[in-house]
C-alpha positions as CSV (number, residue, x, y, z in Angstrom):
1,M,-75.8,61.8,-74.5
2,I,-75.0,65.2,-75.9
3,R,-71.3,66.2,-76.1
4,L,-70.9,69.8,-75.1
5,F,-67.3,71.1,-75.2
6,K,-65.9,67.6,-74.8
7,H,-68.1,66.9,-71.8
8,Y,-71.1,64.6,-72.0
9,I,-74.5,65.6,-70.8
10,P,-77.5,63.2,-70.6
11,H,-80.4,64.0,-73.0
12,A,-82.8,64.0,-70.0
13,V,-80.7,66.6,-68.1
14,M,-80.4,68.8,-71.2
15,L,-84.2,68.6,-71.9
16,L,-85.1,69.3,-68.3
17,G,-82.6,72.2,-68.1
18,L,-83.9,73.9,-71.2
19,L,-87.5,73.5,-70.1
20,D,-86.6,74.9,-66.7
21,L,-84.9,77.9,-68.3
22,I,-88.0,78.6,-70.4
23,L,-90.3,78.3,-67.4
24,L,-88.1,80.7,-65.4
25,V,-88.5,83.3,-68.1
26,A,-92.3,82.7,-68.0
27,A,-92.3,82.9,-64.2
28,G,-90.5,86.3,-64.4
29,E,-93.1,87.6,-66.9
30,L,-96.1,86.3,-64.9
31,A,-94.7,87.8,-61.7
32,W,-94.2,91.1,-63.4
33,Q,-97.8,91.1,-64.6
34,L,-99.1,90.1,-61.1
35,R,-97.1,92.8,-59.4
36,A,-98.2,95.5,-61.9
37,S,-101.8,94.4,-61.5
38,Q,-101.6,94.6,-57.8
39,A,-99.9,98.0,-57.9
40,G,-102.4,99.3,-60.5
41,I,-99.8,100.4,-63.0
42,G,-99.3,99.7,-66.7
43,L,-96.8,97.2,-68.0
44,A,-93.7,98.5,-69.9
45,P,-93.2,97.3,-73.5
46,F,-92.2,93.7,-73.7
47,A,-88.8,94.7,-75.3
48,E,-88.0,96.6,-72.1
49,R,-89.0,93.7,-69.9
50,I,-87.1,90.9,-71.7
51,G,-83.7,91.9,-70.4
52,P,-84.6,91.8,-66.6
53,M,-86.6,88.6,-67.2
54,L,-83.7,86.8,-68.9
55,G,-81.4,88.1,-66.1
56,F,-83.7,86.6,-63.5
57,A,-83.9,83.3,-65.4
58,V,-80.2,82.9,-66.0
59,V,-79.2,83.8,-62.4
60,V,-81.7,81.3,-60.8
61,W,-80.8,78.7,-63.4
62,T,-77.1,79.0,-62.6
63,A,-77.9,78.6,-58.9
64,M,-79.9,75.5,-59.7
65,I,-76.9,74.0,-61.5
66,A,-74.6,75.0,-58.7
67,V,-76.6,73.3,-55.9
68,G,-77.1,70.0,-57.8
69,V,-80.7,70.3,-59.1
70,Y,-79.7,68.3,-62.2
71,S,-77.8,65.6,-60.4
72,S,-78.9,62.0,-60.8
73,M,-80.4,61.9,-57.3
74,A,-82.5,65.0,-58.0
75,L,-83.8,63.4,-61.2
76,L,-85.0,60.4,-59.3
77,S,-86.4,61.9,-56.1
78,L,-88.9,64.7,-56.2
79,R,-88.4,65.4,-52.5
80,Y,-84.6,65.7,-53.1
81,A,-85.2,68.0,-56.1
82,A,-87.7,70.2,-54.2
83,A,-85.2,70.8,-51.4
84,R,-82.5,71.8,-53.8
85,L,-84.9,73.9,-55.8
86,L,-85.8,75.9,-52.7
87,V,-82.2,76.5,-51.9
88,A,-81.3,77.4,-55.5
89,I,-84.2,79.9,-55.9
90,S,-83.5,81.4,-52.5
91,L,-79.8,82.0,-53.4
92,G,-80.9,83.4,-56.8
93,I,-83.3,85.8,-55.2
94,I,-80.7,87.0,-52.7
95,A,-78.2,87.6,-55.6
96,L,-80.8,89.4,-57.7
97,S,-81.8,91.6,-54.7
98,V,-78.2,92.6,-54.1
99,L,-77.8,93.3,-57.9
100,D,-80.9,95.4,-57.9
101,F,-79.5,97.4,-55.0
102,V,-76.2,98.0,-56.7
103,L,-77.5,98.5,-60.2
104,P,-81.2,99.6,-60.0
105,G,-83.3,98.6,-62.9
106,S,-80.9,95.8,-64.1
107,T,-83.3,93.1,-62.9
108,L,-86.8,92.6,-61.7
109,W,-88.0,94.9,-59.0
110,R,-87.2,93.6,-55.6
111,S,-91.0,93.7,-54.7
112,T,-91.5,91.5,-57.8
113,L,-88.9,88.9,-56.9
114,L,-91.2,87.5,-54.2
115,F,-93.9,86.8,-56.7
116,A,-91.3,85.4,-59.1
117,M,-89.9,83.1,-56.4
118,V,-93.3,81.6,-55.6
119,V,-94.4,81.2,-59.3
120,A,-91.0,79.7,-60.2
121,I,-91.1,77.1,-57.4
122,L,-94.6,76.0,-58.5
123,M,-93.7,75.9,-62.2
124,L,-90.5,74.0,-61.7
125,L,-92.0,71.4,-59.4
126,A,-94.9,70.9,-61.8
127,N,-92.3,70.4,-64.6
128,R,-90.7,67.7,-62.6
129,L,-94.0,66.0,-61.8
130,V,-94.8,65.9,-65.5
131,M,-91.3,65.0,-66.8
132,G,-90.5,62.6,-64.0
133,A,-92.8,59.9,-65.5
134,V,-91.0,60.3,-68.8
135,I,-87.4,60.6,-67.6
136,G,-87.8,57.5,-65.4
137,T,-88.8,55.3,-68.4
138,S,-86.9,53.9,-71.3
139,A,-87.7,56.9,-73.5
140,F,-84.4,58.5,-72.7
141,R,-82.4,55.4,-72.2
142,R,-80.2,54.4,-75.1
143,R,-80.5,50.8,-76.3
144,V,-77.1,49.2,-76.1
145,M,-75.8,45.8,-77.2
146,V,-72.7,44.4,-75.6
147,L,-70.2,42.1,-77.5
148,G,-68.7,40.0,-74.8
149,A,-69.9,38.0,-71.8
150,G,-67.0,38.2,-69.4
151,A,-66.1,40.4,-66.4
152,R,-66.3,43.6,-68.4
153,A,-69.8,42.7,-69.7
154,E,-70.9,42.0,-66.1
155,R,-69.6,45.5,-65.1
156,L,-71.7,47.1,-67.8
157,S,-74.7,45.1,-66.6
158,R,-74.3,46.4,-63.1
159,L,-73.9,50.0,-64.4
160,A,-77.0,49.6,-66.5
161,D,-79.0,48.4,-63.5
162,R,-78.5,51.7,-61.6
163,P,-81.6,53.8,-61.5
164,E,-79.8,56.9,-62.9
165,S,-78.3,55.0,-65.8
166,G,-78.8,56.5,-69.2
167,F,-78.7,53.3,-71.1
168,A,-80.4,49.8,-71.2
169,I,-78.6,46.7,-72.4
170,V,-80.9,44.8,-74.8
171,A,-78.5,41.9,-75.5
172,F,-75.2,40.3,-74.6
173,V,-73.4,38.4,-77.4
174,K,-70.9,35.8,-76.5
175,M,-68.1,36.1,-79.0
176,S,-65.9,33.1,-78.1
177,D,-66.0,29.8,-76.3
178,A,-64.3,31.2,-73.3
179,G,-66.0,31.1,-69.9
180,S,-69.1,33.3,-69.7
181,V,-70.0,35.4,-66.6
182,V,-73.2,36.8,-68.0
183,A,-75.7,33.9,-68.1
184,E,-78.1,35.4,-70.5
185,A,-75.5,36.0,-73.2
186,I,-76.4,34.7,-76.7
187,P,-73.7,32.7,-78.5
188,R,-72.5,34.5,-81.7
189,S,-73.0,31.2,-83.6
190,A,-76.7,31.4,-82.8
191,I,-77.0,34.7,-84.7
192,H,-77.0,34.3,-88.5
193,D,-76.6,37.9,-89.4
194,L,-75.5,40.3,-86.6
195,G,-76.5,43.4,-88.6
196,V,-80.0,42.2,-89.0
197,F,-80.1,41.2,-85.3
198,V,-79.0,44.8,-84.3
199,E,-81.6,46.3,-86.6
200,K,-84.5,44.2,-85.2
201,L,-83.6,45.1,-81.6
202,G,-83.4,48.8,-82.4
203,V,-79.9,49.0,-81.0
204,S,-78.4,52.6,-81.0
205,E,-74.9,51.6,-79.8
206,V,-72.7,48.6,-79.6
207,V,-70.0,48.3,-77.0
208,L,-67.0,46.0,-77.4
209,A,-66.4,44.4,-74.0
210,L,-64.0,41.5,-75.0
211,E,-61.6,40.4,-72.3
212,E,-58.9,39.6,-74.9
213,R,-58.8,41.6,-78.1
214,R,-55.7,40.4,-79.8
215,N,-56.7,38.4,-82.9
216,A,-60.2,38.3,-81.6
217,L,-61.8,41.5,-83.0
218,P,-64.9,40.7,-85.0
219,L,-63.9,43.2,-87.7
220,K,-66.5,42.0,-90.3
221,D,-69.3,42.3,-87.8
222,L,-68.2,45.7,-86.5
223,L,-67.8,47.0,-90.0
224,R,-71.4,45.9,-90.9
225,I,-72.8,47.5,-87.7
226,K,-70.9,50.7,-88.3
227,T,-72.1,51.1,-91.9
228,Q,-75.6,50.6,-90.7
229,G,-75.3,53.9,-88.8
230,V,-75.0,52.3,-85.3
231,H,-72.4,53.8,-83.0
232,V,-69.6,51.4,-82.1
233,N,-67.6,52.1,-78.9
234,D,-64.9,50.3,-77.0
235,F,-65.3,49.5,-73.3
236,S,-62.9,52.1,-71.9
237,S,-64.4,55.0,-73.9
238,F,-67.9,53.9,-73.0
239,M,-67.0,53.8,-69.3
240,E,-65.4,57.2,-69.5
241,R,-68.5,58.7,-71.0
242,E,-71.0,57.1,-68.7
243,T,-69.1,57.6,-65.4
244,G,-67.1,60.8,-65.9
245,R,-63.8,59.1,-65.1
246,V,-61.0,57.2,-66.7
247,D,-61.4,53.5,-65.8
248,L,-57.9,52.4,-64.6
249,D,-58.9,48.7,-64.7
250,S,-59.3,48.7,-68.5
251,V,-57.2,51.5,-70.0
252,N,-53.7,50.9,-71.5
253,P,-51.1,53.3,-72.9
254,S,-52.3,52.9,-76.4
255,W,-55.9,54.0,-75.5
256,L,-54.6,57.1,-73.7
257,I,-52.4,57.9,-76.7
258,F,-54.9,57.4,-79.5
259,S,-58.2,58.4,-77.8
260,D,-59.6,61.8,-78.0
261,G,-58.2,64.2,-75.4
262,F,-55.0,65.8,-74.0
263,S,-55.3,68.2,-76.9
264,S,-52.3,70.4,-77.6
265,G,-54.6,73.1,-79.0
266,R,-55.1,74.7,-75.6
267,M,-53.2,77.9,-75.9
268,F,-56.4,80.1,-75.9
269,S,-58.0,78.0,-73.2
270,S,-54.8,78.2,-71.1
271,M,-54.6,82.0,-71.6
272,A,-58.3,82.4,-70.6
273,K,-57.8,80.2,-67.6
274,R,-54.8,82.2,-66.4
275,A,-56.5,85.5,-66.9
276,F,-59.5,84.3,-64.9
277,D,-57.2,83.0,-62.1
278,V,-55.4,86.3,-61.9
279,L,-58.5,88.5,-61.9
280,A,-60.6,86.2,-59.6
281,S,-57.8,85.5,-57.1
282,G,-56.9,89.2,-56.8
283,L,-60.6,90.1,-56.3
284,L,-61.1,87.2,-53.9
285,L,-58.1,88.1,-51.8
286,L,-59.3,91.7,-51.6
287,L,-62.8,90.7,-50.5
288,T,-61.8,87.9,-48.1
289,F,-58.8,89.5,-46.5
290,P,-61.0,90.6,-43.4
291,V,-62.3,87.0,-43.2
292,I,-58.8,85.5,-43.4
293,A,-57.5,88.0,-40.8
294,L,-60.4,87.3,-38.4
295,F,-60.0,83.5,-38.6
296,A,-56.2,83.8,-38.3
297,I,-56.7,85.6,-35.0
298,L,-59.3,82.9,-33.9
299,V,-56.9,80.1,-34.8
300,K,-54.2,81.7,-32.6
301,L,-56.7,82.0,-29.8
302,D,-58.1,78.5,-30.2
303,S,-54.8,76.6,-30.0
304,K,-51.1,77.2,-29.7
305,G,-49.0,77.7,-32.8
306,P,-49.0,79.8,-36.0
307,A,-52.2,80.9,-37.7
308,F,-51.1,79.6,-41.1
309,F,-49.9,76.2,-42.1
310,R,-47.3,75.7,-44.8
311,Q,-46.5,72.5,-46.5
312,P,-44.6,71.4,-49.6
313,R,-46.9,70.1,-52.4
314,V,-46.3,68.7,-55.9
315,G,-47.5,70.9,-58.6
316,L,-47.3,71.3,-62.4
317,Y,-44.7,68.9,-64.1
318,G,-43.8,67.5,-60.6
319,E,-42.3,70.8,-59.3
320,V,-42.6,71.3,-55.5
321,F,-44.1,74.5,-54.1
322,Q,-45.3,75.7,-50.7
323,V,-49.0,75.7,-50.1
324,V,-50.5,78.0,-47.5
325,K,-53.7,77.3,-45.5
326,L,-55.2,78.4,-42.3
327,R,-54.0,75.9,-39.7
328,S,-56.7,73.4,-38.7
329,M,-54.6,70.8,-36.9
330,R,-52.4,70.9,-33.8
331,T,-48.8,72.0,-34.3
332,D,-47.6,68.5,-33.4
333,A,-49.9,66.8,-36.0
334,E,-47.0,65.7,-38.1
335,K,-44.4,65.0,-35.4
336,D,-44.3,61.3,-36.5
337,G,-44.3,62.3,-40.2
338,V,-46.9,63.0,-42.8
339,K,-49.8,60.6,-42.8
340,W,-53.3,60.3,-44.2
341,A,-56.1,62.2,-42.5
342,E,-58.7,60.0,-40.7
343,K,-62.4,60.2,-40.1
344,D,-62.9,62.3,-36.9
345,D,-59.1,62.9,-36.9
346,P,-58.0,63.7,-33.3
347,R,-55.3,66.0,-34.7
348,I,-57.9,68.6,-35.9
349,T,-58.6,71.4,-33.5
350,R,-62.1,72.6,-32.5
351,L,-62.1,75.6,-34.8
352,G,-60.3,73.5,-37.4
353,R,-63.4,71.3,-37.9
354,F,-65.5,74.3,-38.6
355,I,-63.1,76.0,-41.0
356,R,-62.6,72.8,-42.9
357,K,-66.3,72.2,-43.1
358,V,-67.0,75.6,-44.7
359,R,-63.6,75.6,-46.6
360,I,-62.4,78.8,-45.0
361,D,-59.0,77.1,-44.4
362,E,-58.6,77.0,-48.2
363,L,-58.8,80.8,-48.7
364,P,-55.1,81.6,-48.3
365,Q,-54.4,79.3,-51.3
366,T,-55.7,82.0,-53.6
367,W,-52.2,83.5,-53.1
368,S,-50.7,80.5,-54.7
369,V,-53.3,80.9,-57.5
370,L,-52.2,84.6,-58.0
371,K,-48.6,83.5,-58.1
372,G,-49.3,80.9,-60.8
373,E,-48.4,77.8,-58.7
374,M,-52.0,76.7,-58.6
375,S,-55.3,77.3,-60.4
376,F,-58.8,77.6,-59.1
377,V,-59.7,74.3,-60.8
378,G,-57.4,71.3,-61.1
379,P,-56.3,68.1,-59.3
380,R,-55.6,68.6,-55.6
381,P,-51.8,68.9,-55.0
382,E,-50.4,66.2,-52.7
383,V,-47.3,66.1,-50.5
384,P,-44.1,64.7,-52.1
385,K,-44.1,61.6,-49.7
386,F,-47.6,60.6,-50.8
387,V,-46.9,61.2,-54.5
388,A,-43.8,58.9,-54.4
389,E,-45.9,56.2,-52.7
390,L,-48.9,56.6,-55.0
391,E,-46.7,56.5,-58.2
392,E,-45.5,53.1,-57.1
393,H,-49.0,51.7,-56.6
394,L,-51.1,53.5,-59.2
395,P,-50.6,53.5,-63.0
396,Y,-50.6,56.9,-64.7
397,Y,-50.4,58.8,-61.5
398,A,-47.7,61.0,-62.8
399,E,-50.0,62.1,-65.7
400,R,-52.2,64.1,-63.2
401,H,-49.2,66.5,-62.9
402,M,-49.5,67.5,-66.5
403,V,-52.1,70.1,-65.5
404,K,-51.8,72.7,-62.8
405,P,-53.2,71.7,-59.4
406,G,-56.3,73.5,-58.1
407,I,-58.2,74.5,-55.0
408,T,-61.2,72.6,-56.3
409,G,-61.5,69.9,-59.0
410,W,-63.5,67.3,-60.8
411,A,-62.6,64.6,-58.2
412,Q,-63.5,66.9,-55.3
413,I,-67.1,67.4,-56.5
414,N,-67.7,63.8,-57.6
415,Y,-66.0,61.7,-54.9
416,P,-66.4,61.8,-51.1
417,Y,-63.4,62.7,-49.1
418,G,-61.1,59.7,-48.7
419,A,-57.6,59.1,-47.3
420,S,-56.2,55.8,-48.5
421,I,-54.5,54.4,-51.6
422,E,-57.9,53.0,-52.8
423,D,-59.5,56.4,-52.4
424,A,-56.5,58.0,-54.2
425,R,-57.1,55.5,-57.1
426,H,-60.7,56.6,-57.5
427,K,-59.8,60.3,-57.4
428,L,-57.0,59.6,-59.9
429,E,-59.7,58.3,-62.4
430,Y,-61.5,61.6,-62.1
431,D,-58.3,63.7,-62.3
432,L,-57.3,61.9,-65.5
433,Y,-60.8,62.6,-66.9
434,Y,-60.2,66.3,-66.2
435,A,-56.7,66.4,-67.6
436,K,-58.0,64.6,-70.7
437,N,-61.1,66.6,-71.3
438,Y,-60.3,70.0,-69.9
439,T,-62.2,73.0,-71.4
440,P,-63.2,76.3,-69.8
441,F,-66.8,74.9,-69.9
442,L,-65.7,72.1,-67.6
443,D,-63.9,74.5,-65.3
444,L,-67.1,76.6,-65.0
445,L,-69.2,73.5,-64.3
446,I,-66.7,72.5,-61.5
447,L,-66.7,76.0,-60.0
448,L,-70.5,76.1,-59.9
449,Q,-70.7,72.6,-58.4
450,T,-68.2,73.5,-55.7
451,L,-71.0,75.5,-54.1
452,R,-73.0,72.2,-53.7
453,V,-70.0,70.6,-51.9
454,V,-69.7,73.6,-49.6
455,L,-73.4,73.6,-48.7
456,W,-73.6,69.8,-48.4
457,P,-70.1,68.9,-47.3
458,E,-70.3,65.1,-47.6
459,G,-67.2,63.7,-46.0
460,A,-65.4,67.0,-45.8
461,R,-62.3,67.1,-43.7
């Protein structure tokens, strides 16, 4: 994997994305030539065309990222990828048409965009047909050796067996006489020289998956492997990188303290984040005020009660603030106290189901963003009662309050909606990953991917 601004991106995704960007530029150029030929006019100098072509490529490429064209499922299924490509290119063409209307000459001619759309679809699908055979093979899968044969090693085995996995386990080495869960594990005593063994197998990474590390670390072996240029990783860090979440089953306080992340050098990033929040929330409130007003009236007409719902939530450093949303439940929804939402929750109104599905009920929260109580991106704020309950059951739950809560977040785009302690545990793993690895780049990625969640609201409530 390639680490870009503290976030890991698979080599296959990076390669495919770069090829797509180059092909989009080529599609823009070819479309321009086809349209000019059809109209019987001469082409402008290439230097004058490069700007609009790059603009076309970047806008469409951004739309592709937003709708999930580079997700693991899209890499495995051509049909799935084709559907997302059509949506992405359509959204990109609409955005470019609007841009050309507002700023004429800043992008391809609107008459050229149709040519560009068809050419881009054909080129991108061809790219996936060609690359699919390569990406699906071991060419892009790292060769990993696991030191350990217990429950952790078995978890790695299951993770490697997933079709979208970016690594293949070439050997398990049983490091002690303790019970083995992985049947194919090779006893350490059967390997004369572990360094030579690693070299012969072409191992690129060794993962330490021992169940008990005290007085059991094979320091001599690890030193030999490391000095051979082979990357050595511990189980928790490996799981974090491969899954995009902090594994609560294996982490301990010392790992959180000494591992990379939770950097204090965030002053510039925090200032940039706040500046973006202020500008974007102010603009969004201005643009969506008619929508909020319209649905506030519809909420009043649909069911008795106020148009807006206010509820205390726990924010940065555990401070409580009032969150404001368009009301989507009956006014007596919490007459017996606050409780988890349910699938097909009977407390949700007819209109409430719609505004939740398209996230319109979240729009008033931009006021909290403008005030500084929330950010656009961050862990979702919970009610105080749930926070007290979850802090008793889940380790490190309080650490998610070390970053400002958000309207959308890493957990929201990676985990289907859930309303239980077990679901909260899974979401906490993603929230801790975000708090640990926050950068403006990750915020941008989350904001783009939120469009995918809105368009395909899996489990939204």
